[in-house]
Structures are given as C-alpha cells and as structure tokens.
N, C-alpha and C positions, 0 to 999 in steps of 0.2 A: 039226352040232355045237352044243351048248347054250352059252349065255353064262353068265357067273358068276352072274348074278341068277337065271337059270332053274335052274341047278344048286342054288342055295341055296333055291329055292322062294320067292323074295321076292314079297311082295304090294305092287305098285306103288301101290295106293291110299294107302299111307302115305308115298309119295314115292320118289325115286330110290334105287337100291341103292348103298350106299357102304361101302367098306372103308378102314380107317385103320391106320397102323403104331403101334408102341408109344408114339410121341411125339405121336400125334394127327394126324399129317399124312395127308391124303387120298391114298390110293394107287390107288383104283379107284372109278369112278363110272359108273353106267349108268342109262339112262332106259327107260321102258316100250317105246319104239320100237326098242330094241336098240343105240342109240348109246352108246358107252362111251369113257372116257378112263382112261389109266393114267399114274401118276407115280412117279418114284423120287427119293430125296433123299440128300444126303450126311449125315455125322454132325452137321453144324451145322443141318440143316433146310433147306438150299438145294435147290431143285428141280434135279436133274441130268438128268432124262429125262422127256419127255412124249410120249405117243402116243395117237392116237384111232382109232376104228373106220373113219374115212375114209382112213386111210393116212398122215396127217400125223404127223411126229415132230420133236422138237427135243432136242438134246443141249447141255448147258451145263456150263461149268467156272467155278470161283471161286478167288480168292486166299484167303490165310489170314484176311483181314478180312471175307470174305463178299462182296466185289465181283465181279460177273460179269466174267470175263476172256475167255470164248469162248462163242459160240453158233453152232450149225450146224443147219440144218433140212432136212427131206426135199425142200423146194423147191430145194435147192442153194445157198441163201444162207448166208453166214457173217459173223460180226462178231467182231472182236478188240479188246479194250480193255486199256490199261495205266493204272495209277494211281500217284500219288506217295504218300509216307509218310502224308499226311493223308487219303488216300482220294479225292483229286480226280482226275478223269479227265484224263490228260495226252496220251494217244494213242488214236486210233480208226481202225480200218481195217475195210473191209467189201468183199464181193464175191460173185460167184456162181460156184460150181463147176460144171463140166460134169457132167451126170448120165449121159452116155454111157459105156457100159462099154468099156474098152480091150480090143482083141482080144489074146488070149494065144497 
C-alpha cells in the first residue's frame, strides 16, 4: 500500500510531505522514510486527535475556553483536568487503563 506522499508523487528533496486543512492546521506530515503523523482539530483549532505510523495515538478534549480537559493515549494513560472560571487548573487526575481486552 502506498503512503499519501507516494500517491501524490511528492519529491522529498523539497522537504517532508505536508497537508493542511482550510485553517492552515497541519493534518498530515510524512518523511522520506515513510514515517507519518496525522492530526485532527476541533472548530477552534485545538488538536483533538494525533496518530503516527508507529501506532501511537492520543485523543484530547477541551472546554469552551480551549483548556484541555481530557487526554487518553494508546499507551493506556489518561489525564483529566478541571478549571475554574478564570482558567486556573483546580483539579487533576491521571491513571493508566488496562489495555487487556475483556472476554465477551
């Protein structure tokens, strides 16, 4: 299967292959070695999803003011934050989820 850069016929002598959304946010980045990163954003430009060719991913959520309220990664780690009206962090929790699948 071809990578996006290969499909586009990108010449890596000019640098990495990069795609951006209509707001200029980098949504895809690839090197000549085939390593790539994908990103997704919310309407405010906050990164909500990251994934790379090594299998790592991270999902993020934000409050209305753009403060990160939740992050979960493919490593099983999570972080949860709460903020006061001024945007000061007032509560922080973190942990590791089990990556073992539950038998059905």
